[in-house]
N, CA, C, O and CB atoms as a CASP TS submission, in Angstrom:
PFRMAT TS
TARGET T0000
AUTHOR 0000-0000-0000
METHOD Language model
MODEL 1
PARENT N/A
ATOM      1  N   MET     1      12.804  19.756 -15.452  1.00  0.00           N
ATOM      2  CA  MET     1      13.465  18.485 -15.231  1.00  0.00           C
ATOM      3  C   MET     1      13.449  18.164 -13.734  1.00  0.00           C
ATOM      4  O   MET     1      13.656  19.041 -12.895  1.00  0.00           O
ATOM      5  CB  MET     1      14.915  18.516 -15.780  1.00  0.00           C
ATOM      6  N   ILE     2      13.208  16.927 -13.424  1.00  0.00           N
ATOM      7  CA  ILE     2      13.193  16.502 -12.023  1.00  0.00           C
ATOM      8  C   ILE     2      14.505  15.794 -11.699  1.00  0.00           C
ATOM      9  O   ILE     2      14.864  14.803 -12.335  1.00  0.00           O
ATOM     10  CB  ILE     2      11.977  15.570 -11.733  1.00  0.00           C
ATOM     11  N   LYS     3      15.201  16.309 -10.715  1.00  0.00           N
ATOM     12  CA  LYS     3      16.429  15.676 -10.212  1.00  0.00           C
ATOM     13  C   LYS     3      16.059  14.883  -8.968  1.00  0.00           C
ATOM     14  O   LYS     3      15.096  15.206  -8.274  1.00  0.00           O
ATOM     15  CB  LYS     3      17.553  16.742  -9.896  1.00  0.00           C
ATOM     16  N   ASN     4      16.844  13.833  -8.694  1.00  0.00           N
ATOM     17  CA  ASN     4      16.544  13.061  -7.491  1.00  0.00           C
ATOM     18  C   ASN     4      17.814  12.633  -6.781  1.00  0.00           C
ATOM     19  O   ASN     4      18.913  12.675  -7.334  1.00  0.00           O
ATOM     20  CB  ASN     4      15.707  11.838  -7.839  1.00  0.00           C
ATOM     21  N   ARG     5      17.625  12.224  -5.545  1.00  0.00           N
ATOM     22  CA  ARG     5      18.729  11.760  -4.699  1.00  0.00           C
ATOM     23  C   ARG     5      18.503  10.297  -4.292  1.00  0.00           C
ATOM     24  O   ARG     5      18.928   9.869  -3.219  1.00  0.00           O
ATOM     25  CB  ARG     5      18.867  12.660  -3.438  1.00  0.00           C
ATOM     26  N   ILE     6      17.836   9.549  -5.154  1.00  0.00           N
ATOM     27  CA  ILE     6      17.512   8.160  -4.827  1.00  0.00           C
ATOM     28  C   ILE     6      18.776   7.348  -4.562  1.00  0.00           C
ATOM     29  O   ILE     6      18.855   6.625  -3.570  1.00  0.00           O
ATOM     30  CB  ILE     6      16.704   7.519  -5.961  1.00  0.00           C
ATOM     31  N   LYS     7      19.757   7.467  -5.444  1.00  0.00           N
ATOM     32  CA  LYS     7      20.996   6.693  -5.280  1.00  0.00           C
ATOM     33  C   LYS     7      21.675   7.026  -3.949  1.00  0.00           C
ATOM     34  O   LYS     7      22.169   6.139  -3.253  1.00  0.00           O
ATOM     35  CB  LYS     7      21.965   6.969  -6.452  1.00  0.00           C
ATOM     36  N   GLU     8      21.690   8.300  -3.613  1.00  0.00           N
ATOM     37  CA  GLU     8      22.287   8.750  -2.348  1.00  0.00           C
ATOM     38  C   GLU     8      21.549   8.141  -1.150  1.00  0.00           C
ATOM     39  O   GLU     8      22.173   7.658  -0.205  1.00  0.00           O
ATOM     40  CB  GLU     8      22.263  10.297  -2.260  1.00  0.00           C
ATOM     41  N   TYR     9      20.224   8.171  -1.202  1.00  0.00           N
ATOM     42  CA  TYR     9      19.440   7.594  -0.111  1.00  0.00           C
ATOM     43  C   TYR     9      19.590   6.084  -0.050  1.00  0.00           C
ATOM     44  O   TYR     9      19.636   5.513   1.040  1.00  0.00           O
ATOM     45  CB  TYR     9      17.973   7.960  -0.265  1.00  0.00           C
ATOM     46  N   ARG    10      19.669   5.426  -1.200  1.00  0.00           N
ATOM     47  CA  ARG    10      19.860   3.972  -1.184  1.00  0.00           C
ATOM     48  C   ARG    10      21.185   3.615  -0.513  1.00  0.00           C
ATOM     49  O   ARG    10      21.267   2.657   0.257  1.00  0.00           O
ATOM     50  CB  ARG    10      19.818   3.402  -2.621  1.00  0.00           C
ATOM     51  N   ALA    11      22.227   4.403  -0.819  1.00  0.00           N
ATOM     52  CA  ALA    11      23.540   4.157  -0.205  1.00  0.00           C
ATOM     53  C   ALA    11      23.469   4.361   1.307  1.00  0.00           C
ATOM     54  O   ALA    11      24.025   3.581   2.081  1.00  0.00           O
ATOM     55  CB  ALA    11      24.614   5.091  -0.821  1.00  0.00           C
ATOM     56  N   LYS    12      22.782   5.411   1.705  1.00  0.00           N
ATOM     57  CA  LYS    12      22.630   5.722   3.132  1.00  0.00           C
ATOM     58  C   LYS    12      21.931   4.581   3.875  1.00  0.00           C
ATOM     59  O   LYS    12      22.268   4.277   5.019  1.00  0.00           O
ATOM     60  CB  LYS    12      21.838   7.033   3.314  1.00  0.00           C
ATOM     61  N   PHE    13      20.956   3.954   3.215  1.00  0.00           N
ATOM     62  CA  PHE    13      20.187   2.864   3.816  1.00  0.00           C
ATOM     63  C   PHE    13      20.728   1.484   3.429  1.00  0.00           C
ATOM     64  O   PHE    13      20.128   0.460   3.757  1.00  0.00           O
ATOM     65  CB  PHE    13      18.728   2.976   3.404  1.00  0.00           C
ATOM     66  N   ASP    14      21.879   1.468   2.720  1.00  0.00           N
ATOM     67  CA  ASP    14      22.503   0.220   2.272  1.00  0.00           C
ATOM     68  C   ASP    14      21.474  -0.667   1.551  1.00  0.00           C
ATOM     69  O   ASP    14      21.275  -1.831   1.901  1.00  0.00           O
ATOM     70  CB  ASP    14      23.120  -0.540   3.478  1.00  0.00           C
ATOM     71  N   MET    15      20.836  -0.086   0.547  1.00  0.00           N
ATOM     72  CA  MET    15      19.747  -0.746  -0.148  1.00  0.00           C
ATOM     73  C   MET    15      20.059  -0.846  -1.648  1.00  0.00           C
ATOM     74  O   MET    15      20.527   0.114  -2.260  1.00  0.00           O
ATOM     75  CB  MET    15      18.424   0.012   0.084  1.00  0.00           C
ATOM     76  N   LYS    16      19.796  -2.001  -2.215  1.00  0.00           N
ATOM     77  CA  LYS    16      19.992  -2.197  -3.645  1.00  0.00           C
ATOM     78  C   LYS    16      18.759  -1.712  -4.400  1.00  0.00           C
ATOM     79  O   LYS    16      17.676  -1.579  -3.831  1.00  0.00           O
ATOM     80  CB  LYS    16      20.281  -3.684  -3.965  1.00  0.00           C
ATOM     81  N   GLN    17      18.947  -1.452  -5.695  1.00  0.00           N
ATOM     82  CA  GLN    17      17.829  -1.023  -6.539  1.00  0.00           C
ATOM     83  C   GLN    17      16.680  -2.029  -6.457  1.00  0.00           C
ATOM     84  O   GLN    17      15.514  -1.644  -6.370  1.00  0.00           O
ATOM     85  CB  GLN    17      18.289  -0.854  -8.005  1.00  0.00           C
ATOM     86  N   GLU    18      17.011  -3.291  -6.486  1.00  0.00           N
ATOM     87  CA  GLU    18      15.991  -4.339  -6.448  1.00  0.00           C
ATOM     88  C   GLU    18      15.159  -4.282  -5.166  1.00  0.00           C
ATOM     89  O   GLU    18      13.942  -4.466  -5.199  1.00  0.00           O
ATOM     90  CB  GLU    18      16.644  -5.708  -6.579  1.00  0.00           C
ATOM     91  N   GLU    19      15.821  -4.028  -4.047  1.00  0.00           N
ATOM     92  CA  GLU    19      15.108  -3.947  -2.768  1.00  0.00           C
ATOM     93  C   GLU    19      14.144  -2.766  -2.748  1.00  0.00           C
ATOM     94  O   GLU    19      13.001  -2.900  -2.312  1.00  0.00           O
ATOM     95  CB  GLU    19      16.104  -3.829  -1.606  1.00  0.00           C
ATOM     96  N   LEU    20      14.604  -1.610  -3.221  1.00  0.00           N
ATOM     97  CA  LEU    20      13.738  -0.440  -3.256  1.00  0.00           C
ATOM     98  C   LEU    20      12.563  -0.684  -4.201  1.00  0.00           C
ATOM     99  O   LEU    20      11.421  -0.352  -3.884  1.00  0.00           O
ATOM    100  CB  LEU    20      14.531   0.810  -3.690  1.00  0.00           C
ATOM    101  N   ALA    21      12.852  -1.260  -5.349  1.00  0.00           N
ATOM    102  CA  ALA    21      11.800  -1.550  -6.323  1.00  0.00           C
ATOM    103  C   ALA    21      10.718  -2.438  -5.717  1.00  0.00           C
ATOM    104  O   ALA    21       9.526  -2.203  -5.916  1.00  0.00           O
ATOM    105  CB  ALA    21      12.395  -2.220  -7.567  1.00  0.00           C
ATOM    106  N   GLU    22      11.137  -3.449  -4.983  1.00  0.00           N
ATOM    107  CA  GLU    22      10.182  -4.363  -4.356  1.00  0.00           C
ATOM    108  C   GLU    22       9.317  -3.630  -3.327  1.00  0.00           C
ATOM    109  O   GLU    22       8.114  -3.868  -3.233  1.00  0.00           O
ATOM    110  CB  GLU    22      10.922  -5.535  -3.688  1.00  0.00           C
ATOM    111  N   LYS    23       9.941  -2.740  -2.560  1.00  0.00           N
ATOM    112  CA  LYS    23       9.211  -2.018  -1.516  1.00  0.00           C
ATOM    113  C   LYS    23       8.162  -1.055  -2.081  1.00  0.00           C
ATOM    114  O   LYS    23       7.131  -0.816  -1.453  1.00  0.00           O
ATOM    115  CB  LYS    23      10.187  -1.249  -0.650  1.00  0.00           C
ATOM    116  N   VAL    24       8.432  -0.502  -3.274  1.00  0.00           N
ATOM    117  CA  VAL    24       7.507   0.483  -3.844  1.00  0.00           C
ATOM    118  C   VAL    24       6.652  -0.087  -4.981  1.00  0.00           C
ATOM    119  O   VAL    24       5.813   0.621  -5.538  1.00  0.00           O
ATOM    120  CB  VAL    24       8.284   1.680  -4.350  1.00  0.00           C
ATOM    121  N   GLY    25       6.859  -1.353  -5.325  1.00  0.00           N
ATOM    122  CA  GLY    25       5.998  -2.018  -6.292  1.00  0.00           C
ATOM    123  C   GLY    25       6.294  -1.740  -7.755  1.00  0.00           C
ATOM    124  O   GLY    25       5.382  -1.693  -8.581  1.00  0.00           O
ATOM    125  N   VAL    26       7.587  -1.552  -8.082  1.00  0.00           N
ATOM    126  CA  VAL    26       7.985  -1.372  -9.480  1.00  0.00           C
ATOM    127  C   VAL    26       9.130  -2.333  -9.811  1.00  0.00           C
ATOM    128  O   VAL    26       9.630  -3.044  -8.939  1.00  0.00           O
ATOM    129  CB  VAL    26       8.410   0.106  -9.753  1.00  0.00           C
ATOM    130  N   ARG    27       9.532  -2.342 -11.079  1.00  0.00           N
ATOM    131  CA  ARG    27      10.660  -3.187 -11.482  1.00  0.00           C
ATOM    132  C   ARG    27      11.975  -2.483 -11.162  1.00  0.00           C
ATOM    133  O   ARG    27      12.016  -1.258 -11.049  1.00  0.00           O
ATOM    134  CB  ARG    27      10.583  -3.529 -12.993  1.00  0.00           C
ATOM    135  N   ARG    28      13.038  -3.250 -11.019  1.00  0.00           N
ATOM    136  CA  ARG    28      14.356  -2.682 -10.735  1.00  0.00           C
ATOM    137  C   ARG    28      14.767  -1.690 -11.821  1.00  0.00           C
ATOM    138  O   ARG    28      15.388  -0.668 -11.528  1.00  0.00           O
ATOM    139  CB  ARG    28      15.406  -3.797 -10.613  1.00  0.00           C
ATOM    140  N   GLU    29      14.425  -1.987 -13.064  1.00  0.00           N
ATOM    141  CA  GLU    29      14.776  -1.108 -14.180  1.00  0.00           C
ATOM    142  C   GLU    29      14.163   0.287 -14.016  1.00  0.00           C
ATOM    143  O   GLU    29      14.757   1.288 -14.416  1.00  0.00           O
ATOM    144  CB  GLU    29      14.316  -1.729 -15.502  1.00  0.00           C
ATOM    145  N   THR    30      12.990   0.333 -13.433  1.00  0.00           N
ATOM    146  CA  THR    30      12.330   1.623 -13.195  1.00  0.00           C
ATOM    147  C   THR    30      13.155   2.472 -12.236  1.00  0.00           C
ATOM    148  O   THR    30      13.322   3.673 -12.450  1.00  0.00           O
ATOM    149  CB  THR    30      10.907   1.413 -12.633  1.00  0.00           C
ATOM    150  N   ILE    31      13.662   1.858 -11.191  1.00  0.00           N
ATOM    151  CA  ILE    31      14.500   2.588 -10.228  1.00  0.00           C
ATOM    152  C   ILE    31      15.766   3.078 -10.921  1.00  0.00           C
ATOM    153  O   ILE    31      16.170   4.226 -10.734  1.00  0.00           O
ATOM    154  CB  ILE    31      14.862   1.688  -9.007  1.00  0.00           C
ATOM    155  N   GLY    32      16.393   2.220 -11.719  1.00  0.00           N
ATOM    156  CA  GLY    32      17.593   2.617 -12.465  1.00  0.00           C
ATOM    157  C   GLY    32      17.322   3.780 -13.393  1.00  0.00           C
ATOM    158  O   GLY    32      18.127   4.707 -13.482  1.00  0.00           O
ATOM    159  N   ASN    33      16.192   3.739 -14.089  1.00  0.00           N
ATOM    160  CA  ASN    33      15.835   4.830 -15.002  1.00  0.00           C
ATOM    161  C   ASN    33      15.523   6.122 -14.249  1.00  0.00           C
ATOM    162  O   ASN    33      15.837   7.211 -14.730  1.00  0.00           O
ATOM    163  CB  ASN    33      14.635   4.428 -15.855  1.00  0.00           C
ATOM    164  N   LEU    34      14.913   6.007 -13.083  1.00  0.00           N
ATOM    165  CA  LEU    34      14.675   7.185 -12.252  1.00  0.00           C
ATOM    166  C   LEU    34      15.997   7.820 -11.849  1.00  0.00           C
ATOM    167  O   LEU    34      16.169   9.034 -11.956  1.00  0.00           O
ATOM    168  CB  LEU    34      13.855   6.816 -11.003  1.00  0.00           C
ATOM    169  N   GLU    35      16.926   6.997 -11.386  1.00  0.00           N
ATOM    170  CA  GLU    35      18.223   7.499 -10.927  1.00  0.00           C
ATOM    171  C   GLU    35      18.987   8.186 -12.048  1.00  0.00           C
ATOM    172  O   GLU    35      19.707   9.154 -11.798  1.00  0.00           O
ATOM    173  CB  GLU    35      19.058   6.360 -10.356  1.00  0.00           C
ATOM    174  N   LYS    36      18.846   7.709 -13.266  1.00  0.00           N
ATOM    175  CA  LYS    36      19.556   8.281 -14.411  1.00  0.00           C
ATOM    176  C   LYS    36      18.814   9.450 -15.045  1.00  0.00           C
ATOM    177  O   LYS    36      19.304  10.053 -16.001  1.00  0.00           O
ATOM    178  CB  LYS    36      19.792   7.216 -15.449  1.00  0.00           C
ATOM    179  N   GLY    37      17.639   9.772 -14.520  1.00  0.00           N
ATOM    180  CA  GLY    37      16.880  10.888 -15.047  1.00  0.00           C
ATOM    181  C   GLY    37      16.143  10.597 -16.336  1.00  0.00           C
ATOM    182  O   GLY    37      15.710  11.519 -17.028  1.00  0.00           O
ATOM    183  N   ARG    38      15.996   9.337 -16.664  1.00  0.00           N
ATOM    184  CA  ARG    38      15.309   8.939 -17.898  1.00  0.00           C
ATOM    185  C   ARG    38      13.799   8.866 -17.726  1.00  0.00           C
ATOM    186  O   ARG    38      13.055   8.755 -18.701  1.00  0.00           O
ATOM    187  CB  ARG    38      15.827   7.598 -18.371  1.00  0.00           C
ATOM    188  N   TYR    39      13.361   8.928 -16.488  1.00  0.00           N
ATOM    189  CA  TYR    39      11.951   8.718 -16.183  1.00  0.00           C
ATOM    190  C   TYR    39      11.567   9.618 -15.031  1.00  0.00           C
ATOM    191  O   TYR    39      12.299   9.706 -14.045  1.00  0.00           O
ATOM    192  CB  TYR    39      11.659   7.233 -15.846  1.00  0.00           C
ATOM    193  N   ASN    40      10.430  10.290 -15.134  1.00  0.00           N
ATOM    194  CA  ASN    40       9.899  11.091 -14.036  1.00  0.00           C
ATOM    195  C   ASN    40       8.828  10.281 -13.324  1.00  0.00           C
ATOM    196  O   ASN    40       7.937   9.728 -13.969  1.00  0.00           O
ATOM    197  CB  ASN    40       9.326  12.450 -14.549  1.00  0.00           C
ATOM    198  N   PRO    41       8.903  10.208 -12.017  1.00  0.00           N
ATOM    199  CA  PRO    41       7.949   9.391 -11.282  1.00  0.00           C
ATOM    200  C   PRO    41       6.574  10.040 -11.188  1.00  0.00           C
ATOM    201  O   PRO    41       6.440  11.262 -11.263  1.00  0.00           O
ATOM    202  CB  PRO    41       8.474   9.113  -9.900  1.00  0.00           C
ATOM    203  N   SER    42       5.573   9.212 -11.025  1.00  0.00           N
ATOM    204  CA  SER    42       4.248   9.737 -10.695  1.00  0.00           C
ATOM    205  C   SER    42       4.321  10.269  -9.265  1.00  0.00           C
ATOM    206  O   SER    42       5.253   9.951  -8.526  1.00  0.00           O
ATOM    207  CB  SER    42       3.122   8.630 -10.847  1.00  0.00           C
ATOM    208  N   LEU    43       3.360  11.060  -8.888  1.00  0.00           N
ATOM    209  CA  LEU    43       3.327  11.584  -7.527  1.00  0.00           C
ATOM    210  C   LEU    43       3.235  10.444  -6.518  1.00  0.00           C
ATOM    211  O   LEU    43       3.872  10.489  -5.466  1.00  0.00           O
ATOM    212  CB  LEU    43       2.145  12.552  -7.350  1.00  0.00           C
ATOM    213  N   VAL    44       2.451   9.435  -6.835  1.00  0.00           N
ATOM    214  CA  VAL    44       2.293   8.286  -5.932  1.00  0.00           C
ATOM    215  C   VAL    44       3.619   7.557  -5.756  1.00  0.00           C
ATOM    216  O   VAL    44       3.985   7.203  -4.635  1.00  0.00           O
ATOM    217  CB  VAL    44       1.220   7.313  -6.468  1.00  0.00           C
ATOM    218  N   LEU    45       4.346   7.328  -6.851  1.00  0.00           N
ATOM    219  CA  LEU    45       5.633   6.637  -6.757  1.00  0.00           C
ATOM    220  C   LEU    45       6.641   7.477  -5.978  1.00  0.00           C
ATOM    221  O   LEU    45       7.380   6.948  -5.148  1.00  0.00           O
ATOM    222  CB  LEU    45       6.178   6.319  -8.161  1.00  0.00           C
ATOM    223  N   ALA    46       6.675   8.773  -6.239  1.00  0.00           N
ATOM    224  CA  ALA    46       7.590   9.658  -5.499  1.00  0.00           C
ATOM    225  C   ALA    46       7.285   9.606  -4.007  1.00  0.00           C
ATOM    226  O   ALA    46       8.199   9.555  -3.183  1.00  0.00           O
ATOM    227  CB  ALA    46       7.482  11.116  -6.014  1.00  0.00           C
ATOM    228  N   TRP    47       5.997   9.617  -3.660  1.00  0.00           N
ATOM    229  CA  TRP    47       5.583   9.545  -2.257  1.00  0.00           C
ATOM    230  C   TRP    47       6.024   8.224  -1.637  1.00  0.00           C
ATOM    231  O   TRP    47       6.534   8.206  -0.517  1.00  0.00           O
ATOM    232  CB  TRP    47       4.056   9.706  -2.132  1.00  0.00           C
ATOM    233  N   LYS    48       5.833   7.120  -2.356  1.00  0.00           N
ATOM    234  CA  LYS    48       6.227   5.804  -1.829  1.00  0.00           C
ATOM    235  C   LYS    48       7.732   5.729  -1.594  1.00  0.00           C
ATOM    236  O   LYS    48       8.177   5.191  -0.581  1.00  0.00           O
ATOM    237  CB  LYS    48       5.793   4.688  -2.792  1.00  0.00           C
ATOM    238  N   ILE    49       8.513   6.265  -2.525  1.00  0.00           N
ATOM    239  CA  ILE    49       9.976   6.250  -2.374  1.00  0.00           C
ATOM    240  C   ILE    49      10.383   7.074  -1.167  1.00  0.00           C
ATOM    241  O   ILE    49      11.197   6.625  -0.360  1.00  0.00           O
ATOM    242  CB  ILE    49      10.670   6.788  -3.648  1.00  0.00           C
ATOM    243  N   ALA    50       9.833   8.267  -1.030  1.00  0.00           N
ATOM    244  CA  ALA    50      10.158   9.111   0.122  1.00  0.00           C
ATOM    245  C   ALA    50       9.776   8.420   1.428  1.00  0.00           C
ATOM    246  O   ALA    50      10.501   8.506   2.419  1.00  0.00           O
ATOM    247  CB  ALA    50       9.443  10.468   0.013  1.00  0.00           C
ATOM    248  N   LYS    51       8.640   7.740   1.423  1.00  0.00           N
ATOM    249  CA  LYS    51       8.179   7.046   2.625  1.00  0.00           C
ATOM    250  C   LYS    51       9.145   5.929   3.038  1.00  0.00           C
ATOM    251  O   LYS    51       9.402   5.738   4.226  1.00  0.00           O
ATOM    252  CB  LYS    51       6.779   6.468   2.393  1.00  0.00           C
ATOM    253  N   VAL    52       9.676   5.196   2.061  1.00  0.00           N
ATOM    254  CA  VAL    52      10.652   4.132   2.356  1.00  0.00           C
ATOM    255  C   VAL    52      11.856   4.717   3.089  1.00  0.00           C
ATOM    256  O   VAL    52      12.390   4.101   4.011  1.00  0.00           O
ATOM    257  CB  VAL    52      11.109   3.421   1.049  1.00  0.00           C
ATOM    258  N   PHE    53      12.279   5.911   2.671  1.00  0.00           N
ATOM    259  CA  PHE    53      13.448   6.550   3.279  1.00  0.00           C
ATOM    260  C   PHE    53      13.082   7.439   4.472  1.00  0.00           C
ATOM    261  O   PHE    53      13.939   8.123   5.031  1.00  0.00           O
ATOM    262  CB  PHE    53      14.179   7.374   2.237  1.00  0.00           C
ATOM    263  N   ASN    54      11.794   7.422   4.856  1.00  0.00           N
ATOM    264  CA  ASN    54      11.323   8.181   6.017  1.00  0.00           C
ATOM    265  C   ASN    54      11.682   9.666   5.912  1.00  0.00           C
ATOM    266  O   ASN    54      12.175  10.278   6.859  1.00  0.00           O
ATOM    267  CB  ASN    54      11.912   7.595   7.299  1.00  0.00           C
ATOM    268  N   THR    55      11.418  10.217   4.731  1.00  0.00           N
ATOM    269  CA  THR    55      11.710  11.630   4.494  1.00  0.00           C
ATOM    270  C   THR    55      10.615  12.220   3.617  1.00  0.00           C
ATOM    271  O   THR    55       9.665  11.526   3.253  1.00  0.00           O
ATOM    272  CB  THR    55      13.109  11.811   3.830  1.00  0.00           C
ATOM    273  N   SER    56      10.741  13.480   3.283  1.00  0.00           N
ATOM    274  CA  SER    56       9.728  14.132   2.441  1.00  0.00           C
ATOM    275  C   SER    56      10.071  13.965   0.962  1.00  0.00           C
ATOM    276  O   SER    56      11.218  13.706   0.596  1.00  0.00           O
ATOM    277  CB  SER    56       9.612  15.636   2.794  1.00  0.00           C
ATOM    278  N   ILE    57       9.062  14.117   0.136  1.00  0.00           N
ATOM    279  CA  ILE    57       9.275  14.054  -1.312  1.00  0.00           C
ATOM    280  C   ILE    57      10.302  15.107  -1.728  1.00  0.00           C
ATOM    281  O   ILE    57      11.152  14.843  -2.579  1.00  0.00           O
ATOM    282  CB  ILE    57       7.937  14.264  -2.078  1.00  0.00           C
ATOM    283  N   GLU    58      10.227  16.288  -1.135  1.00  0.00           N
ATOM    284  CA  GLU    58      11.125  17.387  -1.487  1.00  0.00           C
ATOM    285  C   GLU    58      12.585  17.081  -1.166  1.00  0.00           C
ATOM    286  O   GLU    58      13.483  17.626  -1.809  1.00  0.00           O
ATOM    287  CB  GLU    58      10.703  18.644  -0.765  1.00  0.00           C
ATOM    288  N   ASP    59      12.835  16.223  -0.188  1.00  0.00           N
ATOM    289  CA  ASP    59      14.209  15.836   0.126  1.00  0.00           C
ATOM    290  C   ASP    59      14.789  14.906  -0.917  1.00  0.00           C
ATOM    291  O   ASP    59      16.000  14.899  -1.138  1.00  0.00           O
ATOM    292  CB  ASP    59      14.270  15.177   1.483  1.00  0.00           C
ATOM    293  N   VAL    60      13.940  14.120  -1.563  1.00  0.00           N
ATOM    294  CA  VAL    60      14.398  13.149  -2.557  1.00  0.00           C
ATOM    295  C   VAL    60      14.357  13.727  -3.965  1.00  0.00           C
ATOM    296  O   VAL    60      15.249  13.474  -4.774  1.00  0.00           O
ATOM    297  CB  VAL    60      13.548  11.885  -2.492  1.00  0.00           C
ATOM    298  N   PHE    61      13.313  14.509  -4.255  1.00  0.00           N
ATOM    299  CA  PHE    61      13.104  15.028  -5.611  1.00  0.00           C
ATOM    300  C   PHE    61      13.084  16.549  -5.613  1.00  0.00           C
ATOM    301  O   PHE    61      12.480  17.171  -4.738  1.00  0.00           O
ATOM    302  CB  PHE    61      11.795  14.485  -6.202  1.00  0.00           C
ATOM    303  N   THR    62      13.752  17.149  -6.608  1.00  0.00           N
ATOM    304  CA  THR    62      13.720  18.593  -6.806  1.00  0.00           C
ATOM    305  C   THR    62      13.451  18.877  -8.278  1.00  0.00           C
ATOM    306  O   THR    62      13.822  18.095  -9.153  1.00  0.00           O
ATOM    307  CB  THR    62      15.053  19.256  -6.344  1.00  0.00           C
ATOM    308  N   VAL    63      12.804  20.001  -8.535  1.00  0.00           N
ATOM    309  CA  VAL    63      12.504  20.400  -9.906  1.00  0.00           C
ATOM    310  C   VAL    63      13.481  21.489 -10.313  1.00  0.00           C
ATOM    311  O   VAL    63      13.644  22.487  -9.611  1.00  0.00           O
ATOM    312  CB  VAL    63      11.031  20.890 -10.048  1.00  0.00           C
ATOM    313  N   GLU    64      14.131  21.286 -11.457  1.00  0.00           N
ATOM    314  CA  GLU    64      15.033  22.292 -12.006  1.00  0.00           C
ATOM    315  C   GLU    64      14.499  22.722 -13.360  1.00  0.00           C
ATOM    316  O   GLU    64      14.117  21.894 -14.187  1.00  0.00           O
ATOM    317  CB  GLU    64      16.489  21.748 -12.125  1.00  0.00           C
ATOM    318  N   GLU    65      14.480  24.014 -13.571  1.00  0.00           N
ATOM    319  CA  GLU    65      13.962  24.535 -14.847  1.00  0.00           C
ATOM    320  C   GLU    65      15.064  24.710 -15.854  1.00  0.00           C
ATOM    321  O   GLU    65      14.810  25.138 -16.979  1.00  0.00           O
ATOM    322  CB  GLU    65      13.248  25.860 -14.639  1.00  0.00           C
TER
END
């Protein structure tokens, strides 16, 4: 299972789901589903999200077995 800190980073950057979605080229619903753990991102999407927050993929996403 992939856990993420997207919501935490959005709060830190004072960013709404819609704004992040626009920056990475997905729908707002996709960001919401990522935050709730309903959807695992592709490597490209994970990279784009990390890039928006100027951090590494590993800081935003972790794998739990």
